[in-house]
N, C-alpha and C positions, 0 to 999 in steps of 0.2 A: 416948579419944575426946573431941572438942571438945563442950562444952556448947553449946546453941543460942545463948546470949548471947555466948559467946566467938567463935563462927564469924562472927556478924554484926559484932562489933567488929573482928575481924581483917580481914574483907573491906572494911569502911569505912576502916580504917587504910591499906589499899593501893589505894584507889580511883584514885590517879594512876599506879599500876603494874599495868595490867590483866593482864599476863602472870603476875605474882606472885599477884594476886588469883584468877585462874582456876586456877592450880596449887593454891592453898590450898583452893579449893572442891572440886576433884577429889579431893584427898587426904582431905578431910572425908567425902565420900560413899563413898570406898573404905573408910575406917575404920568408917563406919556400915553398910556393906554395902547401901547404897541403890542398887541396880543401875540402875534406870530413871533416877534423878536423875544418877547417874554418867555414863550415856550422854549425857544432855542437856548436862552440864557439859563433857564431852570434845568434844562437837559445837561448843559455844561456843568452846572453845579453838582448834580447827582453823580455825574461821571467822575468829577474830582473827588467827591466824598468816598467813592469806592476804589480810588487809586488808579483810575483810567485817564488817558490824555483827554483834554477838553474836547478835541475834535478827533474822530476816529481816522486812522491812516491805514489804508490797505486792509488786509484780512487780519482781524484781531484774534488773539489766542483764546482758547476755551476758558470760560469763566465758571466759577463755582456756583452752586445753586443759590447760596446766600447773596452773592453779588448780583445774580440775575434777578433775585427777588427785590433787592433794594433798587436796582435800575427800574424795574417795572413799577414799583410803588412811586418812585420819583417822577417817572414819565406820566403816570396817571394823574398825579397832583398837578403837573405842568399842564396837562390837557384840561383839567378842571378849571384852572385859573384862566388860561387863554380862552377857553370856550365861554366862560362867564363874561369876560370883558366884551367879546365879540357880540354875544347875544344882547347884552345890556346896551351896546352901541347900535343895535338894530340890524346887525349882520348875522341873521338867524341861520342861514344855510352854512356859512363858514363856521359859526360857533358850534353848530351841531356836529360838524366834522371832528372837532376836538372833544366834544362832550360824549359822543357815541362810545368811544373805547372805555369810558368810565362806567358805563352801564347804570349811571345814576339818573334814572328816568324822572325821579321826583324833583331833583335839582333842575333838570332841563325843563320840566313842566312848569315849575315855579317861575323860572326866569322868563320863559316865553309867554307866560300868562300876563306879563306886564307889557308885552308888545302888542300894539293895536294892529289888526289886520287891515291893510289898505290895498288899493289897486296896485301900488308899486311893489309891495312885498307878498302879494297874494300867492303867487306860485310857490315861492320858497316856504311860506307858512303852511300851505296845504301839503307840500312834500314832507315837511318835518312832522307836523301835527298828525296828519292822517296816514300817509303812506309809510312813515317811519314809526308810527304808533305812539308818539309822545303824548298826544291828547286827542284820541279819536273823536270824542264827542264834540270838542270845539272845532276840529278840522272839518267834520262832516256838516256841522251846523253852518260853517262858513261857506261850504259848497252850496247848501240850500239857499243861503242868503244872497250869494253872488251869482249863482248859475241856475237857480230855480229847481222845482220839484222834478222835472223830467230828467235833467242831468244827474240829479242826486239818486234817483231810482236806478238809472243806468249804471252809475258808479257802484251802488250797493250790489246789484246783481252780477256785475262783471268782476268785482274785486273784493268787496267787504264780505260777501257770502262765504268766501273761502278762508276768512280770517278766524281768529280765536273767538270763543263764545263771548268773552267780555267786550271785544271790539264790535261784534255783531249787535250785542245788546245796546252798546253806546250809540251806534249809528241808528239802530231801529227806534230807539227812544226819541232821537232828534226828528226822524222822519214822521213818526206817529204824531208827536206833539204838534209839528208844523202843519201837517195835513188836517188833523182834527181841528186845530184852531182856525185854519183857513176856511174849512167847511162850515164850522159853527158861525163864523162871521158872515159868510155868504147866505146861509139859511136865515139868520137873523135879519139881514137886509131884505131878503125876499119876503119874509113875514111882515116886516114894517111897510113894505111897498103895497102888499096885498091887503093887509089888515088896517092900514092907515096909522099904525103905531107899532113900535118894536115890542118883542117879548118882554114881559115883566122881569126885570133884573138880568144881569149878565151871568148869573149863576145857573140859569136854565140850561141843562145839558142838551147835546144833540139828540140823545135818545128821547128826552122829554119833549123837545120841540116837534119831532116827527111823529111821536106817538099821539100827541094831543091835536095835531093838525094833519090829518090824513090826506088832505088835498095838496100838500106841498109838492109831491112828485107826480101829480096827475098830469095826464097828457104827454107822457114821455119825456118830461124835463129832467134836468140835472144841473148841479151847481158848479162842478169842477170836472176836470178830465177823469173819466171813469176808469181809465187804465191805471192812473196814479192811485186811485182809491183801491183798486184790486191789488196792486203791488204792495201798498202799505198794509193792508189786511194780511197779506201773505208773509211779509217779513217780520211782522210783529209777533209771530208765534214763539220767538225765542225769549220773549219778555216774561218776567215773573211778578212784577209789582202789580198788586190788585187794581190800583188806580189806572195804570196803563192798560191792563187787560180789559177793564171796563170801557175805556175809550175804543179799543179795538173791537169789542163786542158791539158797541153802538154804531161803529162804521159798518159792520155786517148788517145791522138792522136797516140802516139807510140803503145799503146796497140791495137788500132784498126787495125794496120798494121801487127800484129802478125798472124802467121798461125792459122787456125781455131781450131786446137787441143789445143791451149793455150788461147782460148777465153772462159774462164770459165763463166758459167751463174751465175747471182747473185740472190738475193731475190727481190721480187717486192718492188718498181717499177723499179728495175735495173736488170731485167732478161737478157735483151740485154746489157750486162755489160758496155763495154767501150763507145758505142754510148749513152747510157742513162746517164752515169756519165759525159760524155763530154757535153751533153745538160744541165745537172745540173750546172756544173761549168760555162758554157757559160752564163746562166741566171744571175748568181751571178756577172759575169764580165760585165754585161750589153750588151751582144752580143746575137743576135737572141732570144731576150727575149720572144716575142709573140709566136714563134714557140715552144720554150722550155716549156713555161707555158702550151700551149695546150697539149703537150705530157703528162705532169704530171697531168693535169686536167683530161685527158681521163683515165689515169691509176687510179686516185683517184675515178673516177666515175664508173669504170668497174671491178676493181680487187675484187674478192670475199673475203670479210673480214673474213668470217668463215674459209676459207682455208688459207689465207695468212696474216691475221691480218690487223691492221690499218696503216701499214707502208707507203702505197701509199698515203693515206690521209694526214698523218703527214708530208710527204715530200712536198706535194703540199702546205699545209698551211705554212710550214716553209719557203719555197721559197718566197711565197707572202709576208710574214712578213719581211724577210731579205732584200728584194728589196724595202721596204718602203710602200708596199700596205697593211697596217695593217688592215684596215677596211674590205677589201676583204678577208683577211686571217680569220678573225672572222666569217664572213658570210659563207665562204667555210666550215669551221669546223662544224658550226651549221647545215648546209644543208647536209653534207656528212657523218658525224659520225652516224653510225646506232643507232637506238633507244635502242637496248639492251646493248649498252656501257654505263655504269653508268656515269651520269653527273659529278660526283666528280672526274672522271679521267681526264676530259678535262677542267673543269672550271678554275682551277688555271692557266693553260697555257693561256687560253683566257683572263683572267684578265690582265696578263702581256702584251699581244698583244694589248688589248683594251687601256691599259695605254699608250702604244707607239702611238696609233692612236690619243688619246686625246692630247698628247704632240705635235703631228704634226698638231693639229688644227681640228681634226675630232672627235667630241664627240659621233657620232652616233653608234660607235662600242659598247659602253656600253649599249645603248638602246637595241640593238639586243641581247646582252648578258643577260640583265635583263629579257627580254621577254622569252629567252630560259630557264633561271632558273625557271621562273614561270611555263612555259609549262611542264618542267620536275619535278615540285614540289620539287625543290632543295632549301630548305629554307636557308641552310648554305651558299651555293654558292650565293644566292640572296643577303644575308647580306654582304658577302665579296665584291661582285661586287658594291653594293651600297656605301660601305665605300671607295672603290678604286676610284669610279667615283666622 
């Protein structure tokens, strides 16, 4: 590393060669790992490269698009270097301030993955990983590990539920795996205590354990907070992976065996909470599909939208779409959504579903959608559907 006197002498020596002087200053700050000063030095260099003073004075004249482009590229590179140094040195929140403008989430995720989450940096890590969306799964898992299931459920229902589907899936996966693992461990311990020996093998699933030992929940007992169980069953509906859906289904089978005082009612179409969610997951797993669809079709057709909203209809349409019956999903939505619901609320969703139907070899879904838009005098939706078709 250059000593302070040496860097000043070197800069003075090259005062007539500004490009060399700037390069030396940048290298000095790189070696010193002085991220903020490095950023400013790199900013000076790019200004010099486009013919601007190193430091702006007053109001600068208008610049050409090419100059603006070069300035922007240079500043983004400066942000990338400064942010990298700061994160590598454990200053995650400061590093993210520089990395954010680059929109390089992969770089940020890779850098922060090497930083251990500790009590000292917990708040900064959660802010960047979870709330800034750099790595939602890792951030949400850290909340579970540090604050427990209750706070994690609250965070999901207050914040994550309004996020993008990938974010919701990431957090839901963490919560489901955590609660399922905790419940399996507790049930195994209960069996070991009452049977005198633990279940044979760690591979026995929750479903297998409760199916072969009907006495497990006799007498109104339970193994963990039943509100956490219900919340996990509810949020896991966004998941697609069969192994995860199987875990969610097994949680519903455990829930069905709980004493009636712990059988909390849900919102339509899941008022009969565990049986309804059990049927939902069964359909997605390819089990009892016809019976499950009939249940949700009946709910979609009979639940009062004015009182309960369109949740029952949306659930039925979603199920049809997710099991590959895309054309039926479009038809069901068109037939079941009340006339007083604005077309603009459902047409974007139907365009997506009709696109999947077309990809599967069925173009008729778009014909139904176009006719629906005409009937509802939705010119914008009609144009969007035409373009998508």
